[in-house]
C-alpha positions as CSV (number, residue, x, y, z in Angstrom):
1,X,21.8,-13.3,-0.7
2,X,25.0,-11.4,-1.2
3,X,25.2,-7.6,-1.0
4,X,26.4,-5.6,-3.9
5,X,29.6,-3.7,-3.3
6,X,29.2,0.1,-3.0
7,X,31.5,0.5,-6.0
8,X,29.0,-1.4,-8.1
9,X,26.4,1.3,-7.9
10,X,27.4,3.3,-11.0
11,X,26.2,6.7,-12.0
12,X,24.5,5.3,-15.0
13,X,22.3,3.2,-12.7
14,X,20.9,6.3,-11.0
15,X,18.8,9.2,-12.2
16,X,18.1,12.7,-10.8
17,X,14.5,13.8,-11.2
18,X,12.5,17.0,-10.9
19,X,9.5,17.2,-8.6
20,X,6.7,15.1,-10.1
21,X,3.9,17.3,-8.9
22,X,5.2,20.8,-9.9
23,X,8.3,20.1,-12.0
24,X,10.4,22.3,-9.7
25,X,14.1,21.5,-9.4
26,X,14.4,23.3,-6.0
27,X,14.7,20.7,-3.3
28,X,16.7,19.9,-0.1
29,X,17.7,16.7,1.6
30,X,15.7,16.0,4.7
31,X,16.9,12.4,5.4
32,X,19.4,9.8,4.3
33,X,18.7,6.1,4.7
34,X,19.3,2.7,3.1
35,X,17.7,-0.7,2.4
36,X,17.3,-2.1,5.9
37,X,14.7,-4.7,5.0
38,X,16.1,-6.7,2.1
39,X,19.7,-5.5,2.4
40,X,20.3,-5.8,-1.3
41,X,21.9,-2.5,-1.9
42,X,24.0,-1.0,1.0
43,X,24.2,2.4,-0.5
44,X,22.5,5.3,1.3
45,X,19.8,7.3,-0.6
46,X,18.7,10.8,-0.2
47,X,15.1,11.7,0.7
48,X,14.4,15.2,-0.5
49,X,11.5,17.7,-0.1
50,X,10.4,20.0,-2.9
51,X,10.8,23.6,-1.8
52,X,7.9,24.6,-3.9
53,X,5.1,22.1,-3.1
54,X,6.5,20.0,-0.2
55,X,6.4,16.7,-2.1
56,X,8.9,14.2,-0.6
57,X,10.7,11.8,-2.8
58,X,13.9,9.7,-3.3
59,X,16.5,11.6,-5.3
60,X,18.7,10.4,-7.0
61,X,17.0,7.1,-7.5
62,X,17.6,3.8,-9.3
63,X,16.6,3.8,-12.9
64,X,13.5,1.7,-13.8
65,X,15.5,-1.1,-15.3
66,X,17.7,-1.3,-12.1
67,X,14.6,-1.3,-9.9
68,X,13.0,-4.1,-11.9
69,X,16.3,-6.1,-11.7
70,X,16.5,-5.7,-8.0
71,X,12.8,-6.5,-7.4
72,X,13.5,-10.0,-8.7
73,X,15.9,-10.4,-5.7
74,X,13.2,-9.8,-3.1
75,X,12.6,-13.3,-1.7
76,X,9.1,-12.6,-0.4
77,X,8.0,-11.5,-3.9
78,X,9.1,-14.8,-5.4
79,X,7.8,-17.1,-2.7
80,X,5.4,-19.8,-4.0
81,X,1.9,-18.5,-3.6
82,X,-0.2,-20.0,-0.8
83,X,-3.4,-21.7,-2.0
84,X,-6.5,-19.6,-1.5
85,X,-8.2,-22.0,0.9
86,X,-5.2,-21.8,3.2
87,X,-4.9,-18.1,3.2
88,X,-8.3,-16.4,3.0
89,X,-8.5,-13.0,4.8
90,X,-12.2,-12.8,4.0
91,X,-13.6,-16.1,5.3
92,X,-15.0,-14.4,8.5
93,X,-16.4,-11.5,6.6
94,X,-18.0,-12.5,3.4
95,X,-21.0,-14.5,4.6
96,X,-24.0,-13.6,2.6
97,X,-26.1,-12.4,5.5
98,X,-23.3,-10.1,6.5
99,X,-22.9,-8.7,3.0
100,X,-26.7,-8.2,2.8
101,X,-27.1,-6.3,6.1
102,X,-24.0,-4.1,5.9
103,X,-22.9,-3.8,2.3
104,X,-26.3,-3.9,0.4
105,X,-25.8,-7.1,-1.5
106,X,-29.2,-8.3,-2.8
107,X,-29.0,-12.0,-1.9
108,X,-32.1,-11.9,0.3
109,X,-34.1,-9.6,2.6
110,X,-32.4,-7.5,5.2
111,X,-33.3,-8.1,8.9
112,X,-32.8,-5.5,11.6
113,X,-32.5,-7.9,14.5
114,X,-29.8,-10.0,12.6
115,X,-28.0,-6.8,11.8
116,X,-28.0,-5.7,15.4
117,X,-26.6,-9.0,16.6
118,X,-23.9,-8.9,14.0
119,X,-22.9,-5.3,14.7
120,X,-19.7,-6.3,16.7
121,X,-18.5,-8.3,13.8
122,X,-19.2,-5.4,11.5
123,X,-16.9,-3.2,13.6
124,X,-14.2,-5.9,13.1
125,X,-14.7,-5.6,9.4
126,X,-14.4,-1.9,9.4
127,X,-11.0,-2.2,11.2
128,X,-9.9,-4.8,8.7
129,X,-10.9,-2.5,5.8
130,X,-8.6,0.1,7.3
131,X,-5.7,-2.4,7.7
132,X,-5.8,-4.5,4.5
133,X,-8.4,-5.0,1.9
134,X,-11.5,-2.9,1.0
135,X,-14.9,-4.5,0.9
136,X,-17.0,-2.4,-1.5
137,X,-20.8,-1.8,-1.2
138,X,-22.8,-3.6,-3.8
139,X,-23.1,-2.1,-7.3
140,X,-25.2,-3.8,-9.9
141,X,-22.9,-5.0,-12.8
142,X,-20.1,-3.4,-10.9
143,X,-16.6,-3.5,-12.4
144,X,-13.4,-3.2,-10.4
145,X,-9.8,-2.8,-11.5
146,X,-6.9,-3.7,-9.2
147,X,-3.5,-2.2,-10.1
148,X,-0.7,-4.4,-8.8
149,X,-3.0,-7.4,-8.0
150,X,-0.2,-9.9,-7.2
151,X,-1.5,-13.4,-7.3
152,X,-5.2,-12.3,-7.4
153,X,-6.5,-13.3,-4.0
154,X,-8.4,-10.1,-3.5
155,X,-9.9,-10.1,-7.0
156,X,-10.9,-13.7,-6.6
157,X,-13.0,-12.8,-3.5
158,X,-14.7,-10.0,-5.2
159,X,-15.4,-12.2,-8.2
160,X,-17.0,-14.7,-5.9
161,X,-19.5,-12.1,-4.6
162,X,-20.5,-10.9,-8.0
163,X,-18.0,-8.3,-9.2
164,X,-16.7,-8.1,-12.8
165,X,-13.0,-8.0,-12.0
166,X,-9.8,-7.0,-13.9
167,X,-6.2,-7.0,-12.7
168,X,-2.9,-5.6,-13.8
169,X,0.4,-7.0,-12.5
170,X,4.0,-6.8,-13.5
171,X,5.1,-10.2,-12.2
172,X,4.7,-12.9,-14.9
173,X,4.6,-15.6,-12.2
174,X,1.8,-14.0,-10.3
175,X,-0.2,-13.3,-13.5
176,X,0.1,-17.0,-14.6
177,X,-1.1,-18.1,-11.2
178,X,-4.1,-15.7,-11.2
179,X,-5.1,-16.8,-14.7
180,X,-4.5,-20.5,-14.5
181,X,-5.4,-21.3,-10.8
182,X,-8.0,-18.6,-10.1
183,X,-9.4,-18.1,-13.6
184,X,-9.1,-14.3,-13.4
185,X,-8.8,-11.7,-16.1
186,X,-5.3,-10.4,-15.4
187,X,-2.8,-8.7,-17.7
188,X,1.0,-8.6,-17.3
189,X,1.6,-4.9,-18.0
190,X,1.9,-1.5,-16.4
191,X,-1.0,0.9,-15.8
192,X,0.6,3.3,-18.3
193,X,0.3,0.6,-21.0
194,X,-3.1,-0.6,-20.0
195,X,-6.1,0.2,-22.2
196,X,-9.8,-0.5,-21.7
197,X,-12.9,0.0,-23.8
198,X,-15.1,0.0,-20.7
199,X,-14.8,2.1,-17.5
200,X,-14.7,0.9,-13.9
201,X,-16.8,1.7,-10.8
202,X,-13.8,1.2,-8.5
203,X,-10.0,1.2,-9.0
204,X,-8.0,-0.3,-6.2
205,X,-4.2,-0.1,-5.4
206,X,-2.6,-1.5,-2.3
207,X,0.8,0.0,-1.6
208,X,1.6,0.7,-5.2
209,X,1.7,4.4,-5.8
210,X,4.9,4.9,-3.8
211,X,6.7,2.6,-6.3
212,X,5.8,4.3,-9.6
213,X,7.9,6.6,-11.7
214,X,5.2,9.3,-11.8
215,X,2.2,9.3,-9.4
216,X,0.8,12.2,-11.5
217,X,0.6,10.1,-14.6
218,X,-0.9,7.1,-12.7
219,X,-3.6,9.2,-11.0
220,X,-4.5,11.0,-14.3
221,X,-4.8,7.5,-15.9
222,X,-7.0,6.3,-13.0
223,X,-9.3,9.3,-13.4
224,X,-9.8,8.6,-17.1
225,X,-10.6,4.9,-16.4
226,X,-13.3,5.6,-13.8
227,X,-17.0,6.0,-14.4
228,X,-18.7,9.1,-13.2
229,X,-19.0,8.9,-9.4
230,X,-16.5,6.0,-9.5
231,X,-14.1,5.6,-6.6
232,X,-10.3,5.4,-6.4
233,X,-9.2,3.5,-3.3
234,X,-5.5,3.1,-2.5
235,X,-3.1,2.7,0.4
236,X,0.3,4.4,0.8
237,X,2.7,5.0,3.7
238,X,2.4,8.3,5.5
239,X,5.8,10.0,5.8
240,X,4.4,12.5,8.3
241,X,3.3,9.6,10.7
242,X,4.7,9.1,14.1
243,X,7.1,6.3,13.0
244,X,9.3,8.5,10.8
245,X,9.2,11.2,13.5
246,X,10.6,8.8,16.1
247,X,12.8,6.5,14.1
248,X,13.8,8.7,11.2
249,X,16.2,6.8,8.9
250,X,15.3,3.5,10.5
251,X,11.5,3.9,9.8
252,X,10.1,0.7,8.2
253,X,7.8,2.6,5.9
254,X,10.8,4.2,4.0
255,X,11.8,1.0,2.2
256,X,14.6,2.4,0.2
257,X,15.4,2.3,-2.7
258,X,12.1,0.8,-3.8
259,X,9.9,3.6,-2.5
260,X,10.3,6.5,-4.8
261,X,7.8,8.7,-3.2
262,X,7.0,9.4,0.5
263,X,3.5,10.9,0.7
264,X,1.7,12.9,3.4
265,X,-2.0,13.6,3.6
266,X,-1.2,17.1,2.4
267,X,0.6,16.0,-0.8
268,X,-1.9,13.2,-1.6
269,X,-4.7,15.7,-1.4
270,X,-2.8,18.1,-3.7
271,X,-2.4,15.3,-6.3
272,X,-6.1,14.3,-6.2
273,X,-7.4,17.8,-6.4
274,X,-5.2,18.4,-9.4
275,X,-7.3,15.9,-11.3
276,X,-10.6,17.0,-9.9
277,X,-11.1,14.1,-7.5
278,X,-13.7,15.0,-4.9
279,X,-15.0,13.7,-1.5
280,X,-11.4,12.8,-0.5
281,X,-11.3,10.7,2.7
282,X,-8.1,9.5,4.5
283,X,-8.2,6.7,7.0
284,X,-5.1,5.8,9.0
285,X,-4.4,2.1,9.3
286,X,-3.6,0.0,12.4
287,X,-0.3,-1.7,12.2
288,X,2.0,-2.3,15.2
289,X,4.8,-3.7,13.0
290,X,5.9,-0.2,12.1
291,X,6.8,0.5,15.7
292,X,8.7,-2.8,16.1
293,X,10.6,-3.3,12.9
294,X,12.7,-0.1,13.2
295,X,14.1,-1.4,16.5
296,X,15.4,-4.5,14.7
297,X,17.1,-2.2,12.1
298,X,18.8,-0.3,15.0
299,X,20.0,-3.5,16.6
300,X,21.4,-4.7,13.2
301,X,23.7,-1.8,13.2
302,X,24.2,-1.5,17.0
303,X,23.7,-4.9,18.5
304,X,24.9,-3.7,21.9
305,X,22.4,-0.8,22.2
306,X,20.7,-1.7,25.4
307,X,17.7,0.6,25.2
308,X,16.8,-0.7,21.7
309,X,17.2,-4.3,22.8
310,X,15.0,-3.7,25.9
311,X,12.3,-2.0,23.9
312,X,12.4,-4.7,21.2
313,X,12.0,-7.4,23.7
314,X,9.2,-5.6,25.5
315,X,7.3,-4.7,22.3
316,X,7.5,-8.3,20.9
317,X,6.3,-9.8,24.2
318,X,3.0,-11.3,23.1
319,X,0.7,-10.0,25.9
320,X,2.2,-6.5,25.8
321,X,2.0,-6.3,22.0
322,X,-1.6,-7.5,21.9
323,X,-2.8,-5.2,24.7
324,X,-0.8,-2.1,25.3
325,X,0.8,-1.6,21.8
326,X,-2.4,-2.5,20.0
327,X,-4.4,0.0,22.1
328,X,-1.7,2.7,21.4
329,X,-1.8,2.0,17.7
330,X,-5.6,2.3,17.7
331,X,-5.3,5.7,19.4
332,X,-2.7,6.9,16.9
333,X,-4.9,5.8,14.0
334,X,-7.8,7.8,15.4
335,X,-5.5,10.8,15.6
336,X,-4.3,10.3,12.0
337,X,-0.6,9.8,12.8
338,X,0.1,6.2,12.0
339,X,2.5,5.4,9.1
340,X,0.0,3.9,6.7
341,X,-3.1,5.5,5.2
342,X,-6.0,4.4,3.0
343,X,-7.3,7.1,0.7
344,X,-10.8,7.1,-0.9
345,X,-11.6,9.7,-3.6
346,X,-14.5,10.1,-6.0
347,X,-14.5,11.1,-9.7
């Protein structure tokens, strides 16, 4: 993949924006960084903070048409999808007895002894819920909408355990796979253009909100699509986490220029309260990659930096990573300072 020359980033490909939350134009630059992951655009981008409400966002940013054009260059997004029976994150967790005892699915009668024996596995599921996908409690005739459903693996699992599922995805290739291979109800459109005659019990987004033009419009739309007491569940990076504090411009979670917004628990709560969401809960995820990837970015610019090289080798040593680093990340998650968070809010 060839890099674009700096001179190719023209002014008409960029746009300056006001604060999405409060519409203020008063902001200051707090960080400058670039695309260290895909290395498509070598230009540095500004990360600014609104002086009025503290929202952090990329400004100026690539226009929507330029973002879409560059998304198509991300190799991982265009990889051939892995068949569901080869990649199934839920095989260990979606046994019927497990769903009955811990998530109230009505397949058969609950048993206290069985539940006690399975409790260690339940703790593993709780950790997995924080890290990746969310396993919902049973709701009779429950409907779930996933925004940015990719190839539909998550929706397929929920459909298998009785949920009425709906997906929205911008990738035509992913939509075709979800519809033709997994027989899912998925539309190729944005949430802004999506319309539904019926409401949903749950709306789910996994690392989507930081990519959109206006989080305010998306959250307002989600509120309108939820049933009373319905839940909005989404994951976003946490700009206030320890990763950005330590690594600054090299932080993996920045992912410029594709991440347009860089949320904190404070700004996320402000957004949700603006639309009368209640019972807001934030769970910090467990991911050691966010402490390791930045070191590779540092080494890509400074291959002879001895400390970074030593730390990278130490952190990627299998035993050390699975023991010490994993324990450290679990502690940081409990303290609420890792770089990814899952947010749960109720209408």
